[in-house]
N, C-alpha and C positions, 0 to 999 in steps of 0.2 A: 504494500500500500504506500502511496505517495512517492514511490521511487527512492526508497531509503537505501543508502550505501552500506554495504556489508562491513566495511572497515571503519565505520563511524558510530559513535555512541550518541543517541539523541535524548534530549531532556525536555520535559514539559513541566512548567511550574504553575501551580494554581493556588493563589492566595485569596483571602477574603474573611469576613467576619463569621462568627458562630451562626449556624443555621442557614447559611447561604446555599448549602447543597454540595460543598466542595468534595466531601468524601464519596458521596454517591456518584457524582459526575466523574471524579478522577478514577474511581474503580471501574466504571463502565467504559470510560475512554481507554484505560490501560488494557482492558480485555479486548476491545475492538482493534487496537493497534498491536496487540501481543507484546505490550510493554510490562515492566514490573511496576506494581502499584505500591507506593510508600505513603502510609498515613502517619505523618509526623505528629499530628495531634494525639494519636493513640500512644505514642512514646511518652509524651508529657503526662498523659492520663495514667500510664503505668507507674511512673515515678510518684505521682500524686497518690495513687492507690496504696503504694507501699508506705509512703509517709503517714498516711491516715491510719493504715493497719497497725503501724508501730506506735501510734498515738503521739507522734511528734507534732508539736504546735506549728501552725503555718507561719508564725512569726519568729520561729527559731531557725534563722537562715543557716547558721553554721552546722546545725544538726542535719538539715535537709541536704546541704552540699555534701557532707560526709557520707550520708546514706546513698546519694546518687553515684558517688565515686565507687561504691561497693556493690553496685547493681549491674546486672547483665540483662540487656533487652535484645531480643532477637525477633525477627519477623519471618514467618514461614507460611506460605500459601494464605496470606492475608490474616493470619492468626498472630496475636501478640503474646510473646512468652516473656515473663518476668522471672528471672532466676530459674529458668527452665519450667515454670508453671504457666499453663495457658490461662491468661487473664482477659481474653478477648471480650467476654461478656461482663466480667466483674468491673472493668474500668468504665462502664457506661452508667454507673449508678449516679443518682442525683447529687450525692455527697461529693463524689469525685468531680462532677461537672462544676459544682460551686467553688471547689478549691483549686482547680487546674490553672486558672489564670494567675493566681498568686504564686504558685510553684514555677510556672513558666516565665515569670518576670525576674527570676533570680539569674543573674549573669552567668555564674559558674555552671549552673545546671544547663542553661542554653548552650554554653560552649561545648559541654560534653555531648549533647544531643546533635548539635550541628556537625561536629567531627564525624560522628557515626553516619549521619545522613549523607554527607559529602562522599564518604567512603563507598557507600552503596551505589551512588550515582556514577561512579567511575567504572563500574564493571558490567552494567547492563542498561538498556534503554529504560527510562523511568518516567512515570507520571507521579509527581510528588505534590501533595497539598499541605497547606498549613497557613501560617501568618507572616512568615519572613522568608519564604522559599525564593522568590524572585529577587529579593533585596539582599539576602545574606547567604543562603545555602547554594542556590543554583543561579549565580549572577550571570552566567553565560548560557543560560537555557535557550534552546531553539525557539521556544514560545513561552511567553509569560502571560498569564490570565489573572485578572482581578475580578473575582466572582462575588456579586453581592445580591441583595434583595431587600425589600423594605422590612423594617422591624416587625411590623404586623404580620407579614407573610412568613418570616422566619419563626416567629412565635407560634403561628398556626401549625406549621410543619412539625415543630417540636412537640406541640400539644397532641397532634395526631399520633406521633410515635409513642408517647407516654400514656395516653388515656386508658389503654387496655391493661397495662401493668399497674398503673396508679390512677384508679377511678376518681380520686379526690383532687387530682391535679387541676389547678386553675390557670386558664389562659392568660389572665392579667398578670399573675405572678410570674409566669414564664417570660412574658414580655418585659417585665421589670428586670428579670435576671439577665436577659439578653442585652438590654440597655446598659446594665452595670458591667457586663463582660466586655462590651464594646468599648466602654470608657477605659477600663483597665488595660485592655489590649492596645488601644490607640495612644495611651498616655504613659505606658511603662518606659522606664529609662533606657532599657536595653532592647534593641531590635523591635520597636513598636510596629503595630499593624499599619502598614502604609503601602500604597501601590508602587511598584517599580516604575521608573520613568518610562520604560519601554513596554509596559504591560498593556494588554488589550482589556478594556473594561466591558464586562457583560453583566447586565441586570437581569436576574432570573425570575423576578417577581411574577411576571405574566407568561413565562416560558415553561414548557414541559421539560422533563429530564431529557427526553429524546432530542428535543430541539436544541438544548444546550450542548449535548454531546456532538450532534451533527455540526453545530456552529464551530466548536473548537476543532473538530477534525478537519473541517474545511480550512480554517485559519492556519492550522499546522501544515497541511499539504501545500497550501499556497505559498507559505513562507519557505518551505523546503525547496519547492520548484524555483522560487525567485532567487534563492541563494545559489542554486545550481547554475542558473543562467548567468548570474553575476560572476561566478568563478570562471565560467567559460569565456566570458567577455574579457575578464582581467587576465586570462591565460594562466590561472592558478591550477 
């Protein structure tokens, strides 16, 4: 697809706020292109899960950093393993969701995760999603996308995900949580959520998952073709 060269590694970076659909879109896109999907948010969730499990206060930065340095995170077939334990479902709890932005704002923890993410991207074609992928992790990505949606739509999507497991969940409460997480992510000191200068902005509020995937696929193919033509013209 898209005339990819066999001797080249391709990277697609997808950034955006909570609930914009990054993980769903990135996973489907990776499957369509036969790329490796890397959910960086799940890595931060895994660290947060371990911190909470060990009852470390989220304001004890030194203890959190020490724990992160003693932690092993691996990704296999889209499953997240924390110290060899499959925590794919456990890291999606509401408690982890509330704490992950605080943990992800710690510079030393981010540095640990970024090194791991960069290492993965050097060995296979990747679609990686998160909040600093295009600006920090994959700064030379072939395509950078900043995916967003209205707060109301993001809250509705999260509400639909949770309502069966948590019948008492309130839409308004989720909306407030998303606003708070946006504020924390956008205003943290280290690697705040912000679009890369060369990112393509896509608002998914009124788009279906299929439409977004097709849109990004087309953008990627067009960019690859354009780069190939430019290299031929330049004689590279």
